[in-house]
N, C-alpha and C positions, 0 to 999 in steps of 0.2 A: 471494345471501343476504349480507347485510351481515357485515362482518369482527367486529363485535361478537358476533352470535348464533353466529358459528363459533366464536370465542374460548370463549364461554359453555358450548356442547359438548363442547368439550377440557378445560376447567375440571373439569365434570360428573364425567368419565370420567378424570380424573386423581387422583379423589378415593378412597383404600382403601377407604371404606364401599361404593363402586358396584362396583368391580373388584378381581380379583386379577390381578396381572401375572406372566406367564409366566416361569419362571427359567432357558429354554432354548429356548423355542420363538419364532421370528420370523414376521411376516407376511411373505411372498414380493414383495407389490408395495412396501411401504412399508420393509422390511428393520428395523422396529421389533417390540418384544415384543408378543406376541400379550396381550389383555386377555379374561379370563374374566369374564363378567357374573356378579354375586353376587345378582340376582333374576330374575324373569321380564322381558321388556320391556314389556310393559303396566305393571308396577309400578314400573319403572325411570322411565318414561314420566311416571305420574302424580307422582312426585317430582320428575323433572326440571321440569314444570310448573310446580309450585307453587315450586321454588326459583327460576325464572326465568319469572314468569308472562307477558312480553313477548318470550320465545324464540322459537325456531322453532318451527313447527307440527308436529305428529303425523306427516305423511307424511314429512318431510323427515329428522324424528329418526329413523323407521323405517327409512329408507334408506339413512342412514347407519351406522345399525347392521348392516344387511344386507350392507353392500359395504366396512364398515372390517374391523379388524384384531381384531373381537370375537364372542368364542365362547361360546354357552352349552350346557349340559349336554354337555359333552364330557368325555371321559377326561381327568381331570387327571395322569395317570401317576404316582398314588401321593400318599401324605399324610406331613407331617412326622411324625417319631418319635412325638412327644408325643400329635398328634391319632390316630394310628394304635393306640398302646398304651394311651391312658389314655382316649379318646374311644370311638372304633370298636370296639375288640374287647371292654371290660367289656360293653357292650349287646347285644354280638353272644352271650357268653356267658351273660348273664342270660336272652336269647330260649332257648337251648338247655337252660339249666336249667328252665325254665317247660316245656319241649315235653317233657322227660323226665320229670316228676314232677306235672302235671295231665291227668289222665284227661278231667276235665269239657271238653268240646270249647268251649263256652259262656265258661268262665270264662278257659280257656286264651286264647282269643282276645280277651278283655277285657286282660288283664295284658299282653300282648304289643302291643296297640294302644297300652296305656299307655305300654310301653318305646318303642315308636317315636316316640309325641309327646315324650317326654322328650329322646330323641335329636335331635329337630327342635329343639327348644326352647333345648338347650343349643349346637347347632353354629350357629344362625341367627338365633333370636327374641332370646335373653338379650341379646347385645352390642347389639342394637338398644334396648335398655332404658336402657343406661347413659349417662349425660351427660355430653359434655365440651365444654369451653369452646374458644372460637378460638384463645384465645393457649396452648394444650395444658394449663391447670389443669382443675380439677373442683371442685365444690360439693357442699356436704352437701345430700342428697336424703331425702325422708320417709320413702320405702320402703326398708327395712333391706336387701333382697335387689339393691337397684340403687345402693348408694350407694358408691362408688368410694374415698371417704375412709374409711368402715368397714373395707371391705374390704382396705386397706392399712394398717389400725392407726390412722389418723388424726384419726378423726370424732370429737368429743367431746360432741355435740350427741344428743337423743332420737330414736329414731325409733317412729311411731304406726303404721304399716300395713305390710302384707305383701303380696307377690305370690303367687298361687294357682299361678300356673304354675310360678314357681320353687321354691314349697313342696312341688310333685309329688316332686322329687328326695330329698326325707325321707321321704313318706308312701308312696311305692312300695315302697320297703324295709321300712318298717314291715309293710307288707301282706305282703310275703313272708317275713319271719322269723315272722309270727303263723301263715302258712300252711304253711309247710316245716318238715319235721323240724329239731330241733336240729343235726343233723349239719352241715347245709348252712349254718348261721349263719357260720362261719369265713370262707367262701366269700364270703358277700354282703358282710361286712364289708370282705374286701379288694375287691371289685369297687366298693362306695360308696367306699374310699379313694381308687381309682385314677380315678372320676369326680370326687371332689373336685379331682384334680391337674388335670385336662381344665379343669373350671371354674377354677381359677386361671390357668391358661394363657390360657383365653379373655380373662380377665378382664384379665392384663396387656395382652394383644395389643393389645385395643381401646383401650387407654391409652397403649401406645407408639405404636401407628399414627398417634393424634391428635398426638404431637409431632412426626414427620415433617412433615407441613402446616405446624406453628407453626414449624418451625425455618425451612421454606423461605420463609416470610414474614417473617422476619427479616432474610433474605440484602440485602446493599447491595453498591455497585458495589467494594468493598474486600475482601468475604469469599468465601466457599466454604463448601457442604457436602460433604462427602466421605462416600461409602458402599464399605466394601471387603467382600470376599466371597472363599473359596477356593469356585470354582467348582465343580472335580472333580478327581478324579487321572483323567488321560486315557491309555487303555491302547492301544499301537499294535494297529490293526485292519486285515484286507483281507478281500475278500470271499471268499477263496479258503483263509484259514487252518484249520489241522485244529484238533480240542479239544487236544492236546498242545501245539501251537504258542501257544494262548489262556493257558495256565496259567502262572504262573511270571514273568508279564511285569512290568517293573519301570513302565513308562510316563512320564508326564510330569505335572506340576502346573502349573494353570492358576489366577492370581489377576487378580482384576479389581477395579478403581479406579474407582469413577465420581463426577466432580466437576460439581457444580452451580454455576455462575454466574451472576449478574445480568446481562443484556444489556437494555438500555432496560426495556422491560415483561415480558420473555420471561426463560425458563430456558435457557441455553446447556449441553447435556449432553456431557461429553467421557468417553469409556470407553477407561481404559487397561488392557489385556488385556498379561498378562506370563505366559509359560509357561517352564518350566524342567526340565532333567532332573532336580534336585535334589528329590526328592520328601520330605523331612524339613520339614513344616508346622509351623515354630515360630515364636518372637517375631524369631529373627535372620532370617529368609527374610520375614518380613512387614516387618520393618523395613528390609530391603534395596529390598522392592518400594515402600514410601513413597519411600525416597531416590529411587530411579527417578524416582517421580511428579514431586515436588518439584523435581528438577533437569530436567525436561521442560516444565513448566507455564510459560507465559509470557502475561503477566505475573503474576509470583506473587502469590497473595493475601495480605493483610494478616493475616488472621484466619481461622480454619477452625474448622468444627465436623464432627466424627469419628462417623458410626453404624456400628455393626457388630454381627455376633450375639455371644456369648456362649460362642464355643469357645474352646478353651485356646490357640489360637493367636494371640488378641487378647486374650482375658481373662487375663492374666497378669501377676506383679509385674515380670519380667524387661522387658517390653514398656511398662508403664508407666513404670518407671524410665527407659529410652531416651526416652520422648517428653516428660520433664521436659527434656530438652537441646535440642529442636525449636528453641527461641526463639532460641538463639546460634547453631546449625546452618544454620536456613533461614530465620530473621527471621520467624516466624510463631506469632501467639498461637494455644493450642488450646484447645476446649473439646470433651470427649470424650463424647459423650453415652452401622434393624436391619435382591433378590440380581441377576444380570445374564444374561445371555442368549445361549447358545451354541447353534449350529444346525452340527452337523458330519454332511456329507452325503456327504463322498469318502474315500479309502482314506487311513490315517494311517499311514503306514510308517516317517516320520521327520519330526521335530520341526516342522521348516518347513512341513510340511503343515498344522500347526495354522492358522499365518498364512495360509495360502488358504483354510481353512474360514471363519475369519472376516472375511474381507478385504471383505466387500459389508454388512458391519453399520454402521447409520448410527452417526456420532459416535464410531467405534470406532478406535482404534490398537493396533497390536500389534506386541511386541518380545520377542526371547530375554533373559533373565535368570538369572545363575550368581551365587548368593550367595557371597562371598568368606569361607568357613569359615577358612582358612589364616589370613586375617588376624587372625580373633578370636582362635584358637588362638596366633600369633604373640604378640600385644599381651599374652595372659595369661602367656607364658611369660616375655617382657621384665618384665612386672610381679614375677613370683615371683624371677627373677634379682634386678631391684632391691632389692627387700625382702629378699632372703636367706632368707625362708620360702616353701616351696611350699605352695600353697592346698589344702585338701582336696577332692578331684572336679574342680582345676583352676579352678571360680568357684563363688561363694556360691550355695547353694540355697535360701535362707529366702525365705518367702512373706511379703507384706504381710498382717498380721493382717486377719481378715475380708473378705478380696478376695471371696469369692464370694457376699457379701451386697450388693453395691454393683454399682449398673449405671449410674450417671452419675458422671464422671470431671472434673475440672478443674484446669488449670496454670496458676496465675496469673503474670503477669511484671510486676504493678505492685501497690501495696500492703500491707498489714499481710502477707498471708500470700504474697509473691512467692517464688517458688522451690519452694514447698510442692505436693506432691499432696494435692487434696481429693477426697475421694468420699462419696457418699450413696446410698440404695437404689435411688431413680427420680426422675426429672425433677419437681420441684416437691413432692415427699415426702420426708419425714424431713429431721434435721439434718446438716450438712456433718461430716465427720470429717477433721483433718487430719494430713499425716506432714511432717516438716520434712527439708530435703536430708540431715540428720546421720543420722536415722531410715531415710530410704530408701536411702542408701550402707551402711548395717549390714544391712539386708534383701538388697540386688541385687550391692553390690560396684561397682566400675567400671562406666561405660556407654561403649560406643566407638560411632563413628559408621561405617555399612556402607560401604564400597566395593565394590559388585559390579559383574560384569563385563555391560553392556548392550548389545544391538545396536540399529542405527536403527530407531527405531520406524515402522510403514508410516503414511502418509497416509490420514484417512478420505476415503472418496469422496463421502459426503453430510452434512450437519449433523443433529444430533439437538436439536430445539427445542421446547418445552411451556412453557404459560402458568403462570406465579405464582398459586399460590393464592389466593384473593379474601378478603382478611383482613376486609372489610366485607360480606362477603355474610352474609345473615341466618340466624341459628342454625337449623337445622333441627330441626321438632318430630320428639320421639319418639314411638313409637305408644303411645298409653294404653291401659294395661291394667288390669283390675280388681284393686284392692287391698283387702286387709281390715285395717281398723282394730284395733288392738291395744287 
């Protein structure tokens, strides 16, 4: 098999439209994350052969799926909270409501079938209809149900068609309100609002997933893309512990930083796992982990882009203020723009056992970190003594106004807004809001460089390399569905 065809296969299954990467399971042979297929194998083959008509043959494609780190229809061990609470649970509640209130077996079956079709459409088919460009932008779409710009409040053009399947979301609730007693209408409204939240979640997920590939395409030899996540709080565990020994355990925090760098025509991925007995997952702990990574990376990148979730340990005013000093501290330019893979298969009775559990993961180094919280308290105390005024609650607690509405952040080091913090709702969506250094200081007070205690990191036993997404690849055709002209 030629190297080009092998790379086409890897590129195809590096796309988040085709696979979901496991957040904790790894393949025993490759020590890389398990990939869950998002469609049946035959459907993926049809998509692959359309994308790469001169690629490998069907037999080779299927053999690699069979023998590789790919899984289909396996228990994913839980949904994200949004998918469970706003996607799965409301449909289950509606099916239960229909079962309890419709005695006609045929009518009951029709309504349940419609609800199951709606669930499938929202979960799988809807996001296939949303069109994204290779550079992470999106354009006006004539069908109002599928126009991302309209969903984000940015579209100024008219729409002349609607999707029948998407409109089922509205018609099925109208049917239920008509046929059910008014006493159930409040619950129906609640379930519809929950499903609206799930629809927004799916829309935003599709948009942000496209940003990841476009960000990797922008990589050059001087930059790095960094993905960060708190993996879990690991509890001490042995095979013979009693229930009384389990409850009340403090455990350890595990934080992962993935660093993507371009080497020739491939991506080299380094994972930096930091475990700690400090279980306070806040801005200071996060900044301490970044300090450890920046002191370890060699050579140091000139610029970085950071992708994180919107948890409070990342999405907070204190960390935004700390990041504004990184150019002075680490000499890197930052554009903050969304998990990694742990398999624990041995007794964890001591923190160092975590390093043993993670030692075989490809491209992964592990270190013990303890944030220096005495340093932070001491610097605040010195500042209080110098100023002569003790600060209320020891440090400022103000929040950057509107921080919960913005999910792309930027810290320019040159030009008109050098030293400012800039924020907007989503990449390529909305206008920038600027905060001057004086405003940031008034919100968050002084920022200090962390000096955590860090052990020597372990050395990975094998590398983790993947191809760069092909920016010249032809745009994939969306499934064409029947739309009604308005």
